[in-house]
C-alpha positions, 0 to 999 in steps of 0.5 A: 533479537535486534529488529533494527535495520542495518547501517545500509539500509539506513543509509538507503532511508536516508537517500530516499528521503533526500531523494523524496524531499527534492522530488516529490512532496506536498508540492507534486501530490497537490499537482496530482490532486489539482488535476482531474485528468491525471491520477500519478505524477509520471515524472516521479514514477520515472525517476523512482524507476531509474533508481531501481526502486521498482525492482528492489525485491525483484532477483537480478535475473528478471531485471531487479536489484535483487535487495530484499524486503527489508530494503523494500520496507524502508522505500515504503516509509519514506514513500509514505512520508512523502504522500507519493502520488504513484502506483508503487504499491500496486505494482510492487506490493501487490502485482510483483509480489504475486507474479514472484509467488505463483508465476511460471518461469515464462510468466517471470520473465515476461513481466518482471523485467517490465516492472522493474523498468517502470514500463508496466503497471500492475494492479490487484483485484479481489473485491467485488463491491462492499464488505470483505471479500470471501470466496463465496463472495467471488462472482467473477468467473474464470474457465482457464482461458477466458475471464468474465465479471467485474471488480470494484474497487480497484486501486490504480485500476485506471492506469494499470496495463495488467491486473491479477484477478480473483475468479471462480474456476470450477468449485475453487477460486483461481487468480488470473492474469490479464492484459487490460489494454485488450478489447473487452476490458472496461474501466470506469473512474471511481471518485475517492477521498484521495484522488492522488491514488486512481481507483476504478471498476473493472469489467470483463466480457469474456477476455483473454487471460492466462492462470496465475498459479495452480487452479483452485489455489487463488484464495490461498494465494490471495491471502499470501499476497495480501499478508506480504502487501499489509506489512509493506503498507503498514510501513507506508502508514508509519511514514505518514504517521511520523510526518504528521507528528513532526508537522504537529510539533513544528507547529506547535513550537511556533504558533503562539496564543496569549504570548505562550507557544501553544506546545506549552499547553497541556492539551497539545501535550496530550495530543502530541504524546498520544500520537508519539505512543501510537506510533512506537506501538506501530513501529514495533508492530511493523518492525516485527512484520518486516522480520517475518516478512524477509525471513518468510517466518511462520509468524507472518500471518499473525505479524501482518495483521498486527502491523496492519492493525496497529499502523492503520490506528496509529495513521488515522490518530496522528493525521487527525490529531495533526489537523486539531493541533493546527487548529482552525487553519488545519482543515483548509485547503492551503494547509498540507494536513489533509494530504495525510488525512486523505491518505490515511483513510485510503490506505486503511481500506486498500487491503482491508480495513483495521476491523478485517485485519483484527478479525484475521488476527484473532481467528489466526490466534485461535486456530494456531491455539486449537491446533 
């Protein structure tokens, strides 16, 4: 079975890299990082929207390009490589996927065109504090028309227009679609390791909301959305890992110590080799995840968990070893290594930590084997 991308998808990848090299990169990311008043780059967001990237997987009848998840995986890898400071994952991987998966025809018609054009930023709110979310830990309440409770942390919750919120309804969990601009919604911006991706605490006090999907099916829908997002985030992590390896390799070739390239020293060779191996392990898992996602295969829950675990481990290792390869200057503000380290730590917990996904993988395999 060939898991590689097609020629057209590779061409899209090349075009995306050229665009992001010109319009994004460390300078843009640092611009957001150094400005406490903004949490994303609006010019880059508009440019990405004009290219149609936000509507890559959205059907044409709703204003999207109708390409598919494989093309979205290609773009995710390049966005991760560029450490792009835009709410792409929250809006596209989570919110748009939730609407396409569970939304009514009216909800899709109202929201998806705005998502595709970049006029709407969305977020996905499940967590209510430390620890992995579970049905029994959800305290927010939804009565079918109003929502009360709090969610923390919510990625891009400080700038989102709409949120999909997991809340208790009766004896089960439902998903509620909430307009965050209405009265009764309070946002508190949170400080994180990576300020280029905003986070917030969202509080709801009897605000208007509408159900997304069937009543009581919210947890199953949340798990399905997380599985889809896990594969796409894994591609962002893969792109970041590859960028770290290339940075470290370039520096190892250009930096001299004791009249030798530092890349000729065994310790540096071992670091680069370990990074390469971790990336290839992650790549094989993420490509498997991309296949499962694009074909809606029954293996998606397993492929998503494996992709997420392998890519998280690879990105952390590569971002850490990139700093170590650069030596004493590697952790300074002037060198871009820390941008990738920050993002690696953030992405590792955005949809659940690697430990959570490894546990999911084990439980899912146990359940399948017991069936």
